N, C-alpha and C positions, 0 to 999 in steps of 0.2 A: 470384464473390467479392464479399463484402459490402463496401460502401464507405461513406464518410461520416465522422461525428464519432468521436472516441475518448473523449469524455466528455459529460456532460450539462451544462445551464446552471449558473451559479455559485450559484443559490439554489434551494431546494426549497420544498415546500408550507410554509405558516406563515412564510415569509420568513426562514428560518434560513440564513445564509451558508455556503457550502461550507467555508470555513476553520474556522468554528465546528464544523461537523459532524465535520471531521477531528480536532478536539481533544476531542470528547466521549468517545471511547474512552480517552484519557489520563486524564480526570477519573474515569471509571468505574473504571479500574484502581486509581487511588489511593484512591478511596472504598471499593472492595471490600476493599482491604488494611486500611483503618480499621475497616470493619464486622467483619472477621474478628478484630480486636483488641477488639471491643465498645466502640469509641469512639463516643459518642452524637452529638457535634457537632464541627464543625471550622470554623475561621475561613477567610476567603478567602485570607489570606496563607499559612496553613499548607497549605491544599489546593493553592494555586498553586505553592508550592515543591515539594510532592510530585509534582505533574504536570509540572513543568518549564516553567511559563509565568509571566508576571507577573500580579499580583493584579487590576490594572485590566482586563486582557484577560479574566480569568476572570469577573469580575463582569459584564462586557459580554456574554460568552457565555451566562451563566446568565439574563440578562435576556430573551434570546430564548425561554427555556423558561418564563418567568413566575416564576422563582425568585429572590428577592432576599435571602433570609436574614433574620436578626433581629439588629438592632444590639446589640452587647455579648454576643451569644450565638453567632452564626455560622449555619452551615447544618446542618440535620438530616441526618445521614449516611445513614440508612436510606431516608429519603424521596427524597434525591437519587439514590441507587442505583436506586430504582424509577423515578424520573422520567426519568433518562437512559437506562435500559434500555428503557423504553417508547418514548422518542423514537427510539432506534436500532433499534427493532423486535425487541428481544431477549426480549420477553415471550412470543414465539411460537416454534415450532419451525421451523428453516430447513433443509430437506434439501439437502445439497451433494453434487455429483459431482466426483470427481477424475479427470482424464484424463491418462494417462502415469504408469504405476506403476513408475518406476525408483527409484533411491535416494531422491530427494527426495519423489516421490509416496508412496512407502511410509512415509517418515518422517512426512509430514503425516497419513496415514491412521492412524498409531499415536499421534498426538498426543492426549493425554487432555484437553486444555483446551477443545476445541470444545464438548463437551456442556454444560459448565457455563456457557457463554456463548451458548447458544441455537442452536447449529449441530449438525447430525447428519450424519455422513458416510453417505450413503444408497447410494452406488454408486462402484465403482472400475472404470475403463475403460482398456484398453490395446490397442494395435494388434498386439501380438505374439500369434499364435495359441497359442504355448506357454504364455503366461501365463493363458489362459482357464481358469477353475475353480480357480486357485491362491488359497488363502486368505491375505489380508493383513489384519491387525488384526481377524480374525474375519469378514471379508467376502470373498466369492468375486469375483475379478477377472472382468470380462466384456469381450467383444471389441467393438471400435469399430464393427463391422458392425451391432451392435444398439443403437447410441447413441440413435437416435430413440426406440425403444421404452423403453429404460432411463430416459431423461429423463421421458417421459410417465408410465410406470408409477410412478415415485417422486415425481412432482410437483416435480421439481428446477427451481429458478429461479436458483440460483447455481452456476456451474461454476468449477473450479480447473484451470488448464492448467499441467502440469509436463512437457510434451513437449520434445524438441529444437526449436530455433528454426525449422528448416525445415518442421516439421509444425504449428506453432502456429496459423497463420492458417487453414489448412484445418479444424483442429479447432474453432477459434473460429466459423467460418462454419457448421459443422454444429451446434454448440451453439445458436447464435442461431436457425437454421432450426428447431431442435427446440423452441424456446420459452424458452430461457435468456435472461434479461435483465440478469444481472449476472455479470461474469467477473473472477476474480483470476488474473492472468497472471504466472507465474514464468519463462516462457521469455524469453531475452534478445533480444526483438524487439518492435517496435511493432505493435499490432494495429489493423486498421481495422474499425469496426463501424458499423451503421446508427443512425439517430436512435432514442433511447429505450433504448439498451443502455449500461450503465455498465461501465467497465473500470478496474481498479486494477492497477498494475504493481509487482512486487517484483523488483528486480534487485540481487542481492547483490554482484556484481562492481562495479557502479557505487558502491555504498555503500563498498566497500573502497577503491576509487580515491579517493573523497573523503577517507577517513581517511588514505590515503597522502599526499595533498596537505597535510593539516594536520600530519602527522608531519614532512614535509619542511620546512614552514615553522617548526615548533618547533625543528628542528635547525639552522635558519639556513642551510640549504643550498639551492642551486638545482639543478634537474634538469640533468644534463649535456646539452649541445647539440652535435651533430656539427659539427666545425670550430672549436670554441672554442679560443682560444689564450690561456692565462692571462697571458702576458707582453705581449699586444697592448694598446695604449692604449685607454681607454674610447671608445665611439663616441657621437656625438650627432646628432640630425636636423638637416638644414639648415633655416634660417629660411624665412619666407614660406610657399610652398605646401607644403613638406615632401614634394614629389613627386620621384621619381627621373627619369632621362632617359626611361624608358619610360612615364611618366605614371601608374603605379599602385603602384610600389614605393618606399617611403621612401628617400631618399638619405641616407647617413650618412657621417661623416667623423671622423677622430680628434679628440678633444676637446683 
């Protein structure tokens, strides 16, 4: 099993911070929408609003690209689209392999937005022998027994894992051994990878839990706790050490 880091250092070549790299796709999405409406220029304030960031942060991010805009005019939309696309590596074709062709894997395979963003689904791989040869999005599913050959034949450097969590690490190890150096993980588990391999995790359940937290706060309600007595007096911690008799649990007493 591969061991080591789960991500790369905080900066990349040219000294662009990882936080800035993470925001570049947001700018590109907003700029692409402007380009489709034939908008020639955009101010930092307008673009920041469209991308969901503040304008000072946007100007700082663009300074890493060497793009400062023109005072009183703003940024050239088409040039920024090209500049950010080039920085993100989207001016070339990136073959992608999806491993785990269940509902989510099939949905990703059928997603039409990859091609316009520089990604090509080159291979679909699944461990179920019954899936072998089945066409999904016009691509025949191949068995995991042939994973090494599939990765090599298609020149894949980006792998997408949509397997159950119990199989994700083994699939990750095989992808890395086959030469994949970037992985997008949809499985609800943390992957361990060696130095030099990038992992991005997408966990929809975590995002929903965060939204549930905010919904609860907006409603002004606390999550119920087992043993709560709504008629009991409020509790407060004792002063000084705030330690209980056992030394590690806070001692509380009626206020």
